[in-house]
C-alpha positions in Angstrom: 0.0 0.0 0.0 1.2 3.5 -0.8 0.0 6.4 1.4 0.3 10.1 1.0 2.1 11.3 4.1 0.8 14.9 3.7 4.1 16.3 2.4 3.5 15.7 -1.2 5.5 12.5 -1.2 4.2 9.0 -1.2 5.7 6.3 0.8 5.1 2.7 1.6 2.6 2.4 4.5 4.3 1.2 7.7 7.8 1.3 6.3 9.1 4.3 8.1 8.2 6.3 11.2 9.1 9.9 11.6 12.0 10.8 13.9 11.2 12.3 17.3 12.5 15.7 18.2 11.6 17.0 21.7 13.0 20.2 23.2 13.8 20.7 26.9 13.1 24.4 26.6 11.3 26.8 24.4 14.2 29.2 24.4 18.0 29.1 24.3 20.4 31.8 25.4 23.4 32.7 23.4 26.1 35.4 24.1 26.4 38.0 21.4 29.3 37.3 19.2 29.0 33.5 19.6 30.1 31.5 16.5 27.1 29.1 16.6 24.0 28.1 18.6 24.5 25.0 20.8 21.3 23.2 19.8 22.3 20.2 22.0 21.6 22.4 25.0 17.9 22.5 24.3 17.3 19.1 22.6 15.8 16.7 25.1 15.2 13.8 22.7 16.3 13.1 19.1 15.5 9.5 18.1 14.5 7.4 15.1 13.7 3.8 14.4 16.7 3.6 12.0 19.0 6.6 12.3 21.4 7.5 15.1 21.2 10.8 17.1 24.3 11.9 15.3 22.7 11.4 11.9 19.5 13.2 12.9 21.5 16.0 14.4 23.5 16.3 11.2 20.1 16.6 9.3 18.7 19.2 11.8 17.1 22.2 10.0 16.6 25.6 11.4 14.0 27.8 9.7 14.4 31.5 10.5 17.2 34.0 11.0 19.4 34.5 14.0 21.8 37.4 14.1 24.4 36.2 16.6 25.9 39.7 16.8 22.8 41.6 17.6 21.0 41.2 20.9 17.3 40.2 20.7 14.9 37.2 20.6 14.8 35.4 17.3 11.9 32.9 16.8 13.0 29.8 14.8 11.6 26.4 14.0 13.7 23.2 14.3 13.1 19.9 12.7 15.1 16.9 11.4 14.8 14.4 8.6 15.8 10.7 8.7 17.6 8.9 5.9 14.3 7.6 4.5 13.0 11.2 4.2 10.5 11.2 7.1 10.3 14.5 8.9 9.9 15.1 12.6 7.4 17.5 14.1 8.4 21.1 13.8 9.4 22.7 17.2 9.4 26.4 17.9 12.2 27.9 19.9 13.4 31.4 20.6 17.1 32.1 20.4 17.8 34.9 22.9 21.0 36.7 22.0 22.4 38.9 24.8 
């Protein structure tokens, strides 16, 4: 059986489950001038039935813009994709640059 997973792609029913992305906080603090955001500090769970945490982390997508040099709160959305193309739920997080 082929099902439409709601993303415009069809996949075999029951063949793949979406990865799980859970955050421990709805915001993350970063010092102005930081080189990157430490996403691990706000990710509580990052699991999949086939892929490792490292692979899921490598596939992590951040939608939105964060200016690490300008103080403020920047709303972003995080999600990941597994090797079979299944996408986790999208999680909102505010990156607070101070």
